[in-house]
N, CA, C and O atoms as a Tripos MOL2 file, in Angstrom:
@<TRIPOS>MOLECULE
protein
  292   291    73     0     0
PROTEIN
NO_CHARGES

@<TRIPOS>ATOM
      1 N        -112.7480  -83.1790   -1.0480 N.3       1 UNK1
      2 CA       -114.0270  -83.4970   -0.6230 C.3       1 UNK1
      3 C        -114.4420  -84.7480   -0.4670 C.2       1 UNK1
      4 O        -114.1180  -85.5670   -1.3270 O.2       1 UNK1
      5 N        -115.1630  -85.1150    0.5450 N.am      2 UNK2
      6 CA       -115.5220  -86.6000    0.9680 C.3       2 UNK2
      7 C        -117.0360  -86.6800    0.8070 C.2       2 UNK2
      8 O        -117.7510  -85.8280    1.3340 O.2       2 UNK2
      9 N        -117.4990  -87.6000    0.1520 N.am      3 UNK3
     10 CA       -118.8980  -87.8240    0.0340 C.3       3 UNK3
     11 C        -119.4700  -88.6120    1.2290 C.2       3 UNK3
     12 O        -118.7670  -89.3390    1.9310 O.2       3 UNK3
     13 N        -120.7060  -88.4350    1.4040 N.am      4 UNK4
     14 CA       -121.3410  -89.0450    2.5460 C.3       4 UNK4
     15 C        -121.0810  -90.6190    2.5820 C.2       4 UNK4
     16 O        -120.8940  -91.2630    3.6140 O.2       4 UNK4
     17 N        -121.0980  -91.1050    1.3590 N.am      5 UNK5
     18 CA       -120.9990  -92.5910    1.1760 C.3       5 UNK5
     19 C        -119.5190  -93.1380    1.5720 C.2       5 UNK5
     20 O        -119.2610  -94.2290    2.0800 O.2       5 UNK5
     21 N        -118.6530  -92.1500    1.2260 N.am      6 UNK6
     22 CA       -117.1530  -92.5240    1.5540 C.3       6 UNK6
     23 C        -117.0370  -92.4270    3.1230 C.2       6 UNK6
     24 O        -116.4120  -93.3210    3.6930 O.2       6 UNK6
     25 N        -117.5840  -91.4220    3.8490 N.am      7 UNK7
     26 CA       -117.6410  -91.1900    5.2010 C.3       7 UNK7
     27 C        -118.3040  -92.6310    5.8320 C.2       7 UNK7
     28 O        -117.7660  -93.2850    6.7260 O.2       7 UNK7
     29 N        -119.3150  -92.9040    5.3100 N.am      8 UNK8
     30 CA       -120.1200  -94.0720    5.9520 C.3       8 UNK8
     31 C        -119.4110  -95.1700    5.7500 C.2       8 UNK8
     32 O        -119.4840  -96.0070    6.6490 O.2       8 UNK8
     33 N        -118.6250  -95.4600    4.6690 N.am      9 UNK9
     34 CA       -117.7850  -96.6970    4.4640 C.3       9 UNK9
     35 C        -116.6820  -96.6230    5.4360 C.2       9 UNK9
     36 O        -116.3040  -97.6970    5.9050 O.2       9 UNK9
     37 N        -116.0980  -95.5310    5.8220 N.am     10 UNK10
     38 CA       -114.9380  -95.5090    6.6540 C.3      10 UNK10
     39 C        -115.3280  -95.4940    8.1120 C.2      10 UNK10
     40 O        -114.4630  -95.5800    8.9830 O.2      10 UNK10
     41 N        -116.6160  -95.3880    8.3970 N.am     11 UNK11
     42 CA       -116.9870  -95.4480    9.8550 C.3      11 UNK11
     43 C        -116.6700  -96.6930   10.6080 C.2      11 UNK11
     44 O        -116.1110  -96.6510   11.7030 O.2      11 UNK11
     45 N        -117.0220  -97.7950   10.0300 N.am     12 UNK12
     46 CA       -116.6570  -98.9910   10.7820 C.3      12 UNK12
     47 C        -115.2030  -99.2390   11.1160 C.2      12 UNK12
     48 O        -114.8720  -99.7930   12.1640 O.2      12 UNK12
     49 N        -114.3430  -98.8210   10.2090 N.am     13 UNK13
     50 CA       -112.7650  -98.8690   10.5020 C.3      13 UNK13
     51 C        -112.4920  -98.0400   11.7580 C.2      13 UNK13
     52 O        -111.7990  -98.4880   12.6710 O.2      13 UNK13
     53 N        -113.1070  -96.6930   11.7930 N.am     14 UNK14
     54 CA       -112.7810  -95.9050   12.8580 C.3      14 UNK14
     55 C        -113.2740  -96.5550   14.1680 C.2      14 UNK14
     56 O        -112.5680  -96.6520   15.1720 O.2      14 UNK14
     57 N        -114.5880  -97.0070   14.0670 N.am     15 UNK15
     58 CA       -115.1450  -97.6740   15.4410 C.3      15 UNK15
     59 C        -114.3240  -98.8890   15.8830 C.2      15 UNK15
     60 O        -114.2450  -99.1380   17.0860 O.2      15 UNK15
     61 N        -113.7450  -99.6120   15.0330 N.am     16 UNK16
     62 CA       -112.7910 -100.6390   15.3640 C.3      16 UNK16
     63 C        -111.5710 -100.0840   16.0790 C.2      16 UNK16
     64 O        -111.1730 -100.5680   17.1380 O.2      16 UNK16
     65 N        -110.9640  -99.0130   15.4480 N.am     17 UNK17
     66 CA       -109.7700  -98.2970   15.9770 C.3      17 UNK17
     67 C        -110.0350  -97.9010   17.4020 C.2      17 UNK17
     68 O        -109.1930  -98.0250   18.2910 O.2      17 UNK17
     69 N        -111.3070  -97.3940   17.5900 N.am     18 UNK18
     70 CA       -111.5640  -96.5950   18.9150 C.3      18 UNK18
     71 C        -112.1330  -97.6820   19.9870 C.2      18 UNK18
     72 O        -112.4280  -97.2370   21.0960 O.2      18 UNK18
     73 N        -112.2970  -98.9690   19.7610 N.am     19 UNK19
     74 CA       -112.8090  -99.8760   20.6600 C.3      19 UNK19
     75 C        -112.1000  -99.8660   22.0420 C.2      19 UNK19
     76 O        -112.7550 -100.0620   23.0650 O.2      19 UNK19
     77 N        -110.9320  -99.6680   22.0680 N.am     20 UNK20
     78 CA       -110.1190  -99.8110   23.2570 C.3      20 UNK20
     79 C        -109.8330  -98.3080   23.8910 C.2      20 UNK20
     80 O        -109.2400  -98.1820   24.9620 O.2      20 UNK20
     81 N        -110.2510  -97.3280   23.2220 N.am     21 UNK21
     82 CA       -110.1020  -95.8490   23.6230 C.3      21 UNK21
     83 C        -111.0130  -95.5240   24.8330 C.2      21 UNK21
     84 O        -112.2410  -95.5840   24.7610 O.2      21 UNK21
     85 N        -110.4560  -95.2380   25.7440 N.am     22 UNK22
     86 CA       -111.3070  -94.7930   27.1480 C.3      22 UNK22
     87 C        -111.7800  -93.3780   26.7830 C.2      22 UNK22
     88 O        -111.0410  -92.5240   26.2950 O.2      22 UNK22
     89 N        -113.1210  -93.2050   27.0740 N.am     23 UNK23
     90 CA       -113.6450  -91.7230   26.8450 C.3      23 UNK23
     91 C        -114.3750  -91.4250   25.6450 C.2      23 UNK23
     92 O        -114.9350  -90.3380   25.5050 O.2      23 UNK23
     93 N        -114.4030  -92.4070   24.6910 N.am     24 UNK24
     94 CA       -115.1280  -92.2110   23.5900 C.3      24 UNK24
     95 C        -116.6690  -92.5100   23.7210 C.2      24 UNK24
     96 O        -117.0640  -93.6220   24.0700 O.2      24 UNK24
     97 N        -117.4110  -91.6050   23.4650 N.am     25 UNK25
     98 CA       -118.9910  -91.5680   23.7370 C.3      25 UNK25
     99 C        -119.8480  -91.5830   22.4570 C.2      25 UNK25
    100 O        -121.0730  -91.6540   22.5510 O.2      25 UNK25
    101 N        -119.2160  -91.5150   21.2400 N.am     26 UNK26
    102 CA       -120.0000  -91.4500   20.0730 C.3      26 UNK26
    103 C        -119.1020  -91.3610   18.9100 C.2      26 UNK26
    104 O        -118.0470  -90.7280   18.9560 O.2      26 UNK26
    105 N        -119.5540  -92.0550   17.7620 N.am     27 UNK27
    106 CA       -118.9390  -91.9780   16.5120 C.3      27 UNK27
    107 C        -120.0590  -91.7750   15.5470 C.2      27 UNK27
    108 O        -121.0910  -92.4420   15.6110 O.2      27 UNK27
    109 N        -119.8450  -90.8390   14.6440 N.am     28 UNK28
    110 CA       -120.9000  -90.5780   13.5540 C.3      28 UNK28
    111 C        -120.2720  -89.8260   12.4680 C.2      28 UNK28
    112 O        -119.0510  -89.6940   12.3870 O.2      28 UNK28
    113 N        -121.2160  -89.2680   11.5240 N.am     29 UNK29
    114 CA       -120.9350  -88.4790   10.4080 C.3      29 UNK29
    115 C        -121.3860  -87.0440   10.6120 C.2      29 UNK29
    116 O        -122.4270  -86.8060   11.2250 O.2      29 UNK29
    117 N        -120.6130  -86.0730   10.1050 N.am     30 UNK30
    118 CA       -120.9780  -84.7550   10.1080 C.3      30 UNK30
    119 C        -120.6170  -83.9600    8.7600 C.2      30 UNK30
    120 O        -119.6660  -84.3080    8.0610 O.2      30 UNK30
    121 N        -121.3860  -82.9410    8.4630 N.am     31 UNK31
    122 CA       -121.0150  -82.2750    7.3620 C.3      31 UNK31
    123 C        -119.9080  -81.2650    7.7340 C.2      31 UNK31
    124 O        -119.7630  -80.7830    8.8580 O.2      31 UNK31
    125 N        -119.1340  -80.9990    6.6360 N.am     32 UNK32
    126 CA       -118.0780  -79.9530    6.8150 C.3      32 UNK32
    127 C        -118.2070  -79.0280    5.6290 C.2      32 UNK32
    128 O        -118.1690  -79.4700    4.4810 O.2      32 UNK32
    129 N        -118.3680  -77.6850    5.9140 N.am     33 UNK33
    130 CA       -118.5190  -76.7570    4.7920 C.3      33 UNK33
    131 C        -119.8870  -76.8970    3.9820 C.2      33 UNK33
    132 O        -120.9260  -76.4920    4.5040 O.2      33 UNK33
    133 N        -119.8910  -77.4160    2.8300 N.am     34 UNK34
    134 CA       -121.1670  -77.4970    2.2130 C.3      34 UNK34
    135 C        -121.6990  -78.8350    2.3260 C.2      34 UNK34
    136 O        -121.0960  -79.7410    2.9010 O.2      34 UNK34
    137 N        -122.9630  -78.9730    1.7120 N.am     35 UNK35
    138 CA       -123.6320  -80.2610    2.1060 C.3      35 UNK35
    139 C        -123.0400  -81.4260    1.2760 C.2      35 UNK35
    140 O        -123.4670  -82.5690    1.4380 O.2      35 UNK35
    141 N        -122.1170  -81.1620    0.4390 N.am     36 UNK36
    142 CA       -121.5080  -82.4310   -0.1780 C.3      36 UNK36
    143 C        -119.9910  -82.7620    0.3050 C.2      36 UNK36
    144 O        -119.1910  -83.4280   -0.3530 O.2      36 UNK36
    145 N        -119.7510  -82.1980    1.5250 N.am     37 UNK37
    146 CA       -118.4070  -82.5010    2.1340 C.3      37 UNK37
    147 C        -118.6320  -83.0950    3.5470 C.2      37 UNK37
    148 O        -119.2180  -82.4130    4.3880 O.2      37 UNK37
    149 N        -118.1850  -84.3530    3.8440 N.am     38 UNK38
    150 CA       -118.4870  -84.9940    4.9580 C.3      38 UNK38
    151 C        -117.2140  -85.4410    5.8160 C.2      38 UNK38
    152 O        -116.1790  -85.7530    5.2280 O.2      38 UNK38
    153 N        -117.2890  -85.4670    7.0630 N.am     39 UNK39
    154 CA       -116.2380  -85.9860    7.9930 C.3      39 UNK39
    155 C        -116.7590  -86.9740    9.0520 C.2      39 UNK39
    156 O        -117.9490  -86.9540    9.3660 O.2      39 UNK39
    157 N        -115.9560  -87.7710    9.5640 N.am     40 UNK40
    158 CA       -116.2620  -88.5070   10.6360 C.3      40 UNK40
    159 C        -116.1480  -87.8600   11.9700 C.2      40 UNK40
    160 O        -115.0710  -87.3390   12.2580 O.2      40 UNK40
    161 N        -117.1250  -87.8300   12.8100 N.am     41 UNK41
    162 CA       -117.0950  -87.1700   14.0470 C.3      41 UNK41
    163 C        -117.0280  -88.1100   15.2170 C.2      41 UNK41
    164 O        -117.7590  -89.1000   15.2500 O.2      41 UNK41
    165 N        -116.1950  -87.8410   16.1590 N.am     42 UNK42
    166 CA       -115.8420  -88.5290   17.3620 C.3      42 UNK42
    167 C        -116.3160  -87.6140   18.5230 C.2      42 UNK42
    168 O        -115.9020  -86.4580   18.6080 O.2      42 UNK42
    169 N        -117.1370  -88.1110   19.3640 N.am     43 UNK43
    170 CA       -117.4320  -87.4220   20.6420 C.3      43 UNK43
    171 C        -116.6960  -88.0540   21.7970 C.2      43 UNK43
    172 O        -116.7580  -89.2670   21.9990 O.2      43 UNK43
    173 N        -116.0110  -87.2420   22.5440 N.am     44 UNK44
    174 CA       -115.2170  -87.7570   23.6750 C.3      44 UNK44
    175 C        -115.6430  -87.0340   24.9380 C.2      44 UNK44
    176 O        -116.1640  -85.9240   24.8250 O.2      44 UNK44
    177 N        -115.4510  -87.6040   26.1900 N.am     45 UNK45
    178 CA       -115.8670  -87.1570   27.4490 C.3      45 UNK45
    179 C        -114.8340  -86.0920   27.9090 C.2      45 UNK45
    180 O        -115.1730  -85.0440   28.4590 O.2      45 UNK45
    181 N        -113.5230  -86.4440   27.6390 N.am     46 UNK46
    182 CA       -112.4690  -85.6330   28.1030 C.3      46 UNK46
    183 C        -111.4810  -85.0280   27.1010 C.2      46 UNK46
    184 O        -111.2920  -85.7170   26.0990 O.2      46 UNK46
    185 N        -110.8700  -83.9650   27.1770 N.am     47 UNK47
    186 CA       -109.7690  -83.5970   26.1530 C.3      47 UNK47
    187 C        -108.6750  -84.6490   26.1290 C.2      47 UNK47
    188 O        -108.0420  -84.8680   25.0970 O.2      47 UNK47
    189 N        -108.4540  -85.2930   27.2490 N.am     48 UNK48
    190 CA       -107.2810  -86.3210   27.0830 C.3      48 UNK48
    191 C        -107.5190  -87.4770   26.0560 C.2      48 UNK48
    192 O        -106.5800  -88.0020   25.4570 O.2      48 UNK48
    193 N        -108.9210  -87.8730   25.8720 N.am     49 UNK49
    194 CA       -109.2540  -88.9020   24.9370 C.3      49 UNK49
    195 C        -108.9150  -88.4370   23.4990 C.2      49 UNK49
    196 O        -108.7490  -89.2830   22.6200 O.2      49 UNK49
    197 N        -108.8170  -87.2230   23.2600 N.am     50 UNK50
    198 CA       -108.6090  -86.6990   21.8620 C.3      50 UNK50
    199 C        -107.3680  -87.2170   21.2850 C.2      50 UNK50
    200 O        -107.2780  -87.4520   20.0800 O.2      50 UNK50
    201 N        -106.2970  -87.4220   22.2060 N.am     51 UNK51
    202 CA       -105.0180  -87.7980   21.6010 C.3      51 UNK51
    203 C        -104.8570  -89.2010   20.9040 C.2      51 UNK51
    204 O        -103.9210  -89.4900   20.1590 O.2      51 UNK51
    205 N        -105.9190  -90.0520   21.2550 N.am     52 UNK52
    206 CA       -105.9220  -91.3830   20.7260 C.3      52 UNK52
    207 C        -106.7920  -91.7010   19.6270 C.2      52 UNK52
    208 O        -107.0210  -92.8580   19.2750 O.2      52 UNK52
    209 N        -107.3530  -90.5150   18.9970 N.am     53 UNK53
    210 CA       -108.2440  -90.5960   17.9850 C.3      53 UNK53
    211 C        -107.3560  -90.1800   16.7140 C.2      53 UNK53
    212 O        -106.6400  -89.1780   16.7180 O.2      53 UNK53
    213 N        -107.4740  -91.0310   15.6590 N.am     54 UNK54
    214 CA       -106.6290  -90.7340   14.4760 C.3      54 UNK54
    215 C        -107.3300  -89.5780   13.6990 C.2      54 UNK54
    216 O        -108.5460  -89.3900   13.6640 O.2      54 UNK54
    217 N        -106.3510  -88.8180   13.0680 N.am     55 UNK55
    218 CA       -106.7850  -87.5400   12.2800 C.3      55 UNK55
    219 C        -107.4910  -87.8820   11.0310 C.2      55 UNK55
    220 O        -108.3490  -87.0970   10.6290 O.2      55 UNK55
    221 N        -107.2260  -88.9940   10.3460 N.am     56 UNK56
    222 CA       -107.7890  -89.4140    9.1790 C.3      56 UNK56
    223 C        -107.9880  -90.9640    9.1370 C.2      56 UNK56
    224 O        -107.1290  -91.7420    9.5520 O.2      56 UNK56
    225 N        -109.1820  -91.3550    8.6080 N.am     57 UNK57
    226 CA       -109.4620  -92.8090    8.4480 C.3      57 UNK57
    227 C        -109.7480  -93.1310    7.0530 C.2      57 UNK57
    228 O        -110.7680  -92.6010    6.6130 O.2      57 UNK57
    229 N        -109.1130  -93.8440    6.2850 N.am     58 UNK58
    230 CA       -109.3800  -94.3470    4.9080 C.3      58 UNK58
    231 C        -109.6270  -92.9330    4.0650 C.2      58 UNK58
    232 O        -110.5600  -92.8450    3.2670 O.2      58 UNK58
    233 N        -108.8220  -91.9730    4.2840 N.am     59 UNK59
    234 CA       -108.9210  -90.7120    3.4510 C.3      59 UNK59
    235 C        -109.9920  -89.8820    3.9680 C.2      59 UNK59
    236 O        -110.3070  -88.8960    3.3020 O.2      59 UNK59
    237 N        -110.6410  -90.1460    5.1230 N.am     60 UNK60
    238 CA       -111.7490  -89.3230    5.4990 C.3      60 UNK60
    239 C        -111.2570  -88.5590    6.7950 C.2      60 UNK60
    240 O        -110.8800  -89.2090    7.7700 O.2      60 UNK60
    241 N        -111.2620  -87.3290    6.8010 N.am     61 UNK61
    242 CA       -110.9290  -86.4970    8.0330 C.3      61 UNK61
    243 C        -111.8210  -86.8250    9.1900 C.2      61 UNK61
    244 O        -113.0100  -87.1100    9.0470 O.2      61 UNK61
    245 N        -111.1480  -86.7690   10.4400 N.am     62 UNK62
    246 CA       -111.9060  -87.0550   11.6260 C.3      62 UNK62
    247 C        -111.8820  -85.7870   12.4440 C.2      62 UNK62
    248 O        -110.8330  -85.1850   12.6730 O.2      62 UNK62
    249 N        -113.1230  -85.3780   12.9000 N.am     63 UNK63
    250 CA       -113.3430  -84.2810   13.6900 C.3      63 UNK63
    251 C        -113.5120  -84.7170   15.1140 C.2      63 UNK63
    252 O        -114.1890  -85.7320   15.2840 O.2      63 UNK63
    253 N        -112.9970  -84.1050   16.1900 N.am     64 UNK64
    254 CA       -113.2340  -84.5240   17.6000 C.3      64 UNK64
    255 C        -113.8700  -83.5000   18.2780 C.2      64 UNK64
    256 O        -113.4710  -82.3370   18.2120 O.2      64 UNK64
    257 N        -114.9550  -83.8930   19.0080 N.am     65 UNK65
    258 CA       -115.7420  -82.8310   19.8430 C.3      65 UNK65
    259 C        -115.6970  -83.2590   21.2830 C.2      65 UNK65
    260 O        -116.1710  -84.3710   21.5120 O.2      65 UNK65
    261 N        -115.2070  -82.5670   22.3040 N.am     66 UNK66
    262 CA       -115.3030  -82.9670   23.6470 C.3      66 UNK66
    263 C        -116.6700  -82.4490   24.1630 C.2      66 UNK66
    264 O        -116.9640  -81.2570   24.2550 O.2      66 UNK66
    265 N        -117.4760  -83.5080   24.4930 N.am     67 UNK67
    266 CA       -118.8950  -83.1710   25.0000 C.3      67 UNK67
    267 C        -119.1640  -83.5130   26.4300 C.2      67 UNK67
    268 O        -120.2920  -83.4000   26.9100 O.2      67 UNK67
    269 N        -118.1730  -83.9140   27.0830 N.am     68 UNK68
    270 CA       -118.4020  -84.3160   28.3900 C.3      68 UNK68
    271 C        -119.1770  -85.7510   28.6270 C.2      68 UNK68
    272 O        -119.4300  -86.5160   27.6960 O.2      68 UNK68
    273 N        -119.4810  -85.9820   29.8440 N.am     69 UNK69
    274 CA       -120.3040  -87.2900   30.0740 C.3      69 UNK69
    275 C        -121.5700  -87.0410   29.5220 C.2      69 UNK69
    276 O        -122.1480  -85.9560   29.5880 O.2      69 UNK69
    277 N        -122.0590  -88.2020   28.8950 N.am     70 UNK70
    278 CA       -123.3990  -88.2670   28.2840 C.3      70 UNK70
    279 C        -124.3650  -89.0930   29.2360 C.2      70 UNK70
    280 O        -124.0660  -90.2420   29.5630 O.2      70 UNK70
    281 N        -125.3470  -88.5760   29.6040 N.am     71 UNK71
    282 CA       -126.3530  -89.3080   30.5020 C.3      71 UNK71
    283 C        -127.8250  -89.0710   29.9450 C.2      71 UNK71
    284 O        -128.2370  -88.0930   29.3220 O.2      71 UNK71
    285 N        -128.4790  -90.1660   30.3110 N.am     72 UNK72
    286 CA       -129.9520  -89.9080   30.0010 C.3      72 UNK72
    287 C        -130.7230  -88.9090   30.7680 C.2      72 UNK72
    288 O        -130.4180  -88.6720   31.9370 O.2      72 UNK72
    289 N        -131.6420  -88.3470   30.2200 N.am     73 UNK73
    290 CA       -132.5080  -87.2430   30.9480 C.3      73 UNK73
    291 C        -133.4640  -87.9070   31.8260 C.2      73 UNK73
    292 O        -134.2500  -87.2400   32.4990 O.2      73 UNK73
@<TRIPOS>BOND
     1     1     2 1
     2     2     3 1
     3     3     4 2
     4     3     5 am
     5     5     6 1
     6     6     7 1
     7     7     8 2
     8     7     9 am
     9     9    10 1
    10    10    11 1
    11    11    12 2
    12    11    13 am
    13    13    14 1
    14    14    15 1
    15    15    16 2
    16    15    17 am
    17    17    18 1
    18    18    19 1
    19    19    20 2
    20    19    21 am
    21    21    22 1
    22    22    23 1
    23    23    24 2
    24    23    25 am
    25    25    26 1
    26    26    27 1
    27    27    28 2
    28    27    29 am
    29    29    30 1
    30    30    31 1
    31    31    32 2
    32    31    33 am
    33    33    34 1
    34    34    35 1
    35    35    36 2
    36    35    37 am
    37    37    38 1
    38    38    39 1
    39    39    40 2
    40    39    41 am
    41    41    42 1
    42    42    43 1
    43    43    44 2
    44    43    45 am
    45    45    46 1
    46    46    47 1
    47    47    48 2
    48    47    49 am
    49    49    50 1
    50    50    51 1
    51    51    52 2
    52    51    53 am
    53    53    54 1
    54    54    55 1
    55    55    56 2
    56    55    57 am
    57    57    58 1
    58    58    59 1
    59    59    60 2
    60    59    61 am
    61    61    62 1
    62    62    63 1
    63    63    64 2
    64    63    65 am
    65    65    66 1
    66    66    67 1
    67    67    68 2
    68    67    69 am
    69    69    70 1
    70    70    71 1
    71    71    72 2
    72    71    73 am
    73    73    74 1
    74    74    75 1
    75    75    76 2
    76    75    77 am
    77    77    78 1
    78    78    79 1
    79    79    80 2
    80    79    81 am
    81    81    82 1
    82    82    83 1
    83    83    84 2
    84    83    85 am
    85    85    86 1
    86    86    87 1
    87    87    88 2
    88    87    89 am
    89    89    90 1
    90    90    91 1
    91    91    92 2
    92    91    93 am
    93    93    94 1
    94    94    95 1
    95    95    96 2
    96    95    97 am
    97    97    98 1
    98    98    99 1
    99    99   100 2
   100    99   101 am
   101   101   102 1
   102   102   103 1
   103   103   104 2
   104   103   105 am
   105   105   106 1
   106   106   107 1
   107   107   108 2
   108   107   109 am
   109   109   110 1
   110   110   111 1
   111   111   112 2
   112   111   113 am
   113   113   114 1
   114   114   115 1
   115   115   116 2
   116   115   117 am
   117   117   118 1
   118   118   119 1
   119   119   120 2
   120   119   121 am
   121   121   122 1
   122   122   123 1
   123   123   124 2
   124   123   125 am
   125   125   126 1
   126   126   127 1
   127   127   128 2
   128   127   129 am
   129   129   130 1
   130   130   131 1
   131   131   132 2
   132   131   133 am
   133   133   134 1
   134   134   135 1
   135   135   136 2
   136   135   137 am
   137   137   138 1
   138   138   139 1
   139   139   140 2
   140   139   141 am
   141   141   142 1
   142   142   143 1
   143   143   144 2
   144   143   145 am
   145   145   146 1
   146   146   147 1
   147   147   148 2
   148   147   149 am
   149   149   150 1
   150   150   151 1
   151   151   152 2
   152   151   153 am
   153   153   154 1
   154   154   155 1
   155   155   156 2
   156   155   157 am
   157   157   158 1
   158   158   159 1
   159   159   160 2
   160   159   161 am
   161   161   162 1
   162   162   163 1
   163   163   164 2
   164   163   165 am
   165   165   166 1
   166   166   167 1
   167   167   168 2
   168   167   169 am
   169   169   170 1
   170   170   171 1
   171   171   172 2
   172   171   173 am
   173   173   174 1
   174   174   175 1
   175   175   176 2
   176   175   177 am
   177   177   178 1
   178   178   179 1
   179   179   180 2
   180   179   181 am
   181   181   182 1
   182   182   183 1
   183   183   184 2
   184   183   185 am
   185   185   186 1
   186   186   187 1
   187   187   188 2
   188   187   189 am
   189   189   190 1
   190   190   191 1
   191   191   192 2
   192   191   193 am
   193   193   194 1
   194   194   195 1
   195   195   196 2
   196   195   197 am
   197   197   198 1
   198   198   199 1
   199   199   200 2
   200   199   201 am
   201   201   202 1
   202   202   203 1
   203   203   204 2
   204   203   205 am
   205   205   206 1
   206   206   207 1
   207   207   208 2
   208   207   209 am
   209   209   210 1
   210   210   211 1
   211   211   212 2
   212   211   213 am
   213   213   214 1
   214   214   215 1
   215   215   216 2
   216   215   217 am
   217   217   218 1
   218   218   219 1
   219   219   220 2
   220   219   221 am
   221   221   222 1
   222   222   223 1
   223   223   224 2
   224   223   225 am
   225   225   226 1
   226   226   227 1
   227   227   228 2
   228   227   229 am
   229   229   230 1
   230   230   231 1
   231   231   232 2
   232   231   233 am
   233   233   234 1
   234   234   235 1
   235   235   236 2
   236   235   237 am
   237   237   238 1
   238   238   239 1
   239   239   240 2
   240   239   241 am
   241   241   242 1
   242   242   243 1
   243   243   244 2
   244   243   245 am
   245   245   246 1
   246   246   247 1
   247   247   248 2
   248   247   249 am
   249   249   250 1
   250   250   251 1
   251   251   252 2
   252   251   253 am
   253   253   254 1
   254   254   255 1
   255   255   256 2
   256   255   257 am
   257   257   258 1
   258   258   259 1
   259   259   260 2
   260   259   261 am
   261   261   262 1
   262   262   263 1
   263   263   264 2
   264   263   265 am
   265   265   266 1
   266   266   267 1
   267   267   268 2
   268   267   269 am
   269   269   270 1
   270   270   271 1
   271   271   272 2
   272   271   273 am
   273   273   274 1
   274   274   275 1
   275   275   276 2
   276   275   277 am
   277   277   278 1
   278   278   279 1
   279   279   280 2
   280   279   281 am
   281   281   282 1
   282   282   283 1
   283   283   284 2
   284   283   285 am
   285   285   286 1
   286   286   287 1
   287   287   288 2
   288   287   289 am
   289   289   290 1
   290   290   291 1
   291   291   292 2
@<TRIPOS>SUBSTRUCTURE
     1 UNK1         2 RESIDUE 1 A UNK
     2 UNK2         6 RESIDUE 1 A UNK
     3 UNK3        10 RESIDUE 1 A UNK
     4 UNK4        14 RESIDUE 1 A UNK
     5 UNK5        18 RESIDUE 1 A UNK
     6 UNK6        22 RESIDUE 1 A UNK
     7 UNK7        26 RESIDUE 1 A UNK
     8 UNK8        30 RESIDUE 1 A UNK
     9 UNK9        34 RESIDUE 1 A UNK
    10 UNK10       38 RESIDUE 1 A UNK
    11 UNK11       42 RESIDUE 1 A UNK
    12 UNK12       46 RESIDUE 1 A UNK
    13 UNK13       50 RESIDUE 1 A UNK
    14 UNK14       54 RESIDUE 1 A UNK
    15 UNK15       58 RESIDUE 1 A UNK
    16 UNK16       62 RESIDUE 1 A UNK
    17 UNK17       66 RESIDUE 1 A UNK
    18 UNK18       70 RESIDUE 1 A UNK
    19 UNK19       74 RESIDUE 1 A UNK
    20 UNK20       78 RESIDUE 1 A UNK
    21 UNK21       82 RESIDUE 1 A UNK
    22 UNK22       86 RESIDUE 1 A UNK
    23 UNK23       90 RESIDUE 1 A UNK
    24 UNK24       94 RESIDUE 1 A UNK
    25 UNK25       98 RESIDUE 1 A UNK
    26 UNK26      102 RESIDUE 1 A UNK
    27 UNK27      106 RESIDUE 1 A UNK
    28 UNK28      110 RESIDUE 1 A UNK
    29 UNK29      114 RESIDUE 1 A UNK
    30 UNK30      118 RESIDUE 1 A UNK
    31 UNK31      122 RESIDUE 1 A UNK
    32 UNK32      126 RESIDUE 1 A UNK
    33 UNK33      130 RESIDUE 1 A UNK
    34 UNK34      134 RESIDUE 1 A UNK
    35 UNK35      138 RESIDUE 1 A UNK
    36 UNK36      142 RESIDUE 1 A UNK
    37 UNK37      146 RESIDUE 1 A UNK
    38 UNK38      150 RESIDUE 1 A UNK
    39 UNK39      154 RESIDUE 1 A UNK
    40 UNK40      158 RESIDUE 1 A UNK
    41 UNK41      162 RESIDUE 1 A UNK
    42 UNK42      166 RESIDUE 1 A UNK
    43 UNK43      170 RESIDUE 1 A UNK
    44 UNK44      174 RESIDUE 1 A UNK
    45 UNK45      178 RESIDUE 1 A UNK
    46 UNK46      182 RESIDUE 1 A UNK
    47 UNK47      186 RESIDUE 1 A UNK
    48 UNK48      190 RESIDUE 1 A UNK
    49 UNK49      194 RESIDUE 1 A UNK
    50 UNK50      198 RESIDUE 1 A UNK
    51 UNK51      202 RESIDUE 1 A UNK
    52 UNK52      206 RESIDUE 1 A UNK
    53 UNK53      210 RESIDUE 1 A UNK
    54 UNK54      214 RESIDUE 1 A UNK
    55 UNK55      218 RESIDUE 1 A UNK
    56 UNK56      222 RESIDUE 1 A UNK
    57 UNK57      226 RESIDUE 1 A UNK
    58 UNK58      230 RESIDUE 1 A UNK
    59 UNK59      234 RESIDUE 1 A UNK
    60 UNK60      238 RESIDUE 1 A UNK
    61 UNK61      242 RESIDUE 1 A UNK
    62 UNK62      246 RESIDUE 1 A UNK
    63 UNK63      250 RESIDUE 1 A UNK
    64 UNK64      254 RESIDUE 1 A UNK
    65 UNK65      258 RESIDUE 1 A UNK
    66 UNK66      262 RESIDUE 1 A UNK
    67 UNK67      266 RESIDUE 1 A UNK
    68 UNK68      270 RESIDUE 1 A UNK
    69 UNK69      274 RESIDUE 1 A UNK
    70 UNK70      278 RESIDUE 1 A UNK
    71 UNK71      282 RESIDUE 1 A UNK
    72 UNK72      286 RESIDUE 1 A UNK
    73 UNK73      290 RESIDUE 1 A UNK
């Protein structure tokens, strides 16, 4: 189980790791299971971008969601 503070502390490391990955459109935190279990979430534009996202960062699992292109309304 990962606390929100642990996930929050790992987020900058993940952001640095993804700086050169094309297709990443968001990095954040998400709950997994119950309210006390957190993961890092990476939103990507294409399934191909998933391959460059690490599965775990600083002991925190990383979940990848393919969301497509993000545009303003």
